[in-house]
C-alpha positions as CSV (number, residue, x, y, z in Angstrom):
1,X,55.6,122.2,91.5
2,X,57.4,125.1,92.9
3,X,60.7,126.0,91.3
4,X,63.4,127.7,93.2
5,X,63.9,131.2,91.9
6,X,66.9,133.1,92.8
7,X,66.2,136.1,94.9
8,X,67.8,139.5,94.5
9,X,69.8,138.8,97.8
10,X,71.6,135.9,96.1
11,X,72.8,137.9,93.2
12,X,73.7,136.7,89.7
13,X,76.3,134.0,89.5
14,X,79.6,135.1,88.1
15,X,80.7,133.5,84.8
16,X,84.1,132.3,85.7
17,X,84.8,130.7,82.3
18,X,84.4,134.2,80.7
19,X,86.6,135.7,83.4
20,X,89.3,133.2,82.6
21,X,89.2,134.0,79.0
22,X,89.3,137.7,79.7
23,X,92.4,137.1,81.9
24,X,94.0,135.3,79.0
25,X,93.2,138.0,76.5
26,X,94.5,140.7,78.7
27,X,97.7,138.7,79.4
28,X,98.2,138.1,75.6
29,X,97.7,141.8,75.0
30,X,100.3,142.7,77.6
31,X,102.8,140.4,76.0
32,X,102.0,141.8,72.5
33,X,102.6,145.2,73.7
34,X,106.3,144.6,74.8
35,X,107.0,142.5,71.8
36,X,106.0,145.2,69.4
37,X,108.3,147.6,71.2
38,X,111.2,145.1,71.0
39,X,110.6,144.8,67.2
40,X,110.4,148.6,66.6
41,X,113.4,149.6,68.8
42,X,116.2,148.1,66.5
43,X,114.4,149.6,63.4
44,X,114.6,153.0,65.0
45,X,118.2,152.7,66.0
46,X,119.2,151.5,62.5
47,X,117.8,154.7,61.0
48,X,120.6,156.6,62.6
49,X,118.3,159.3,64.0
50,X,120.1,161.3,66.7
51,X,117.0,161.2,69.0
52,X,116.3,157.5,68.6
53,X,117.4,156.5,72.0
54,X,115.4,159.1,73.7
55,X,112.3,158.2,71.6
56,X,112.8,154.6,72.4
57,X,113.1,155.5,76.1
58,X,109.8,157.4,76.0
59,X,108.0,154.6,74.2
60,X,109.6,152.0,76.5
61,X,108.3,153.8,79.6
62,X,104.7,154.1,78.1
63,X,104.6,150.5,76.7
64,X,106.1,149.0,80.0
65,X,103.7,151.0,82.2
66,X,100.7,149.8,80.1
67,X,102.1,146.3,80.0
68,X,102.5,146.4,83.8
69,X,98.9,147.4,84.3
70,X,97.7,144.8,82.0
71,X,99.9,142.2,83.5
72,X,98.6,143.0,87.0
73,X,95.0,142.8,85.7
74,X,95.5,139.4,84.0
75,X,97.2,138.0,87.1
76,X,94.5,139.2,89.5
77,X,91.7,137.9,87.3
78,X,93.5,134.6,86.6
79,X,94.0,134.1,90.4
80,X,90.3,134.9,91.2
81,X,89.2,132.1,88.9
82,X,92.0,129.7,90.0
83,X,91.0,130.1,93.6
84,X,87.3,129.4,92.8
85,X,86.4,125.8,93.3
86,X,84.7,124.1,90.3
87,X,85.5,126.9,87.9
88,X,87.3,125.9,84.6
89,X,91.0,126.8,85.0
90,X,92.7,126.5,81.6
91,X,92.4,130.0,80.3
92,X,92.7,131.4,83.8
93,X,96.0,129.6,84.4
94,X,97.3,130.8,81.1
95,X,96.2,134.3,81.8
96,X,97.7,134.3,85.3
97,X,101.0,133.0,83.9
98,X,101.1,135.5,81.1
99,X,100.3,138.3,83.6
100,X,103.0,137.2,86.0
101,X,105.6,136.9,83.4
102,X,104.7,140.3,81.9
103,X,104.9,142.0,85.3
104,X,108.5,140.8,85.6
105,X,109.1,141.7,81.9
106,X,107.8,145.2,82.4
107,X,110.0,145.7,85.5
108,X,113.0,144.6,83.5
109,X,111.8,146.9,80.6
110,X,111.8,149.9,82.9
111,X,115.5,149.1,83.6
112,X,116.2,148.9,79.9
113,X,114.4,152.2,79.2
114,X,116.5,153.8,82.0
115,X,119.6,152.5,80.4
116,X,118.6,153.9,77.0
117,X,118.0,157.3,78.6
118,X,121.6,157.5,79.8
119,X,123.2,156.8,76.3
């Protein structure tokens, strides 16, 4: 009646379901970050502030940089789970897709912020 006990050399198994959920949450947070900026920018322009464009540019660079970092993290974590055999892939696929789309969106956002800075 000897049971197999994992040794310290084997290490603890990674919870890939949790990793997939984390990838999804990070990807959703990245999308939310840029969507909030796209809602705030027209409101700032409509106020008629003379410095609205430079403020939008600064916020855009910050939001897009943070969104790019979060998008890369979501994509990497999602791909780690997707490449693991036998791991649940639903949240991981959604997280990788959101992360990949947000990377592209952040790069476009950098171009938009550069455009606003020249106005």
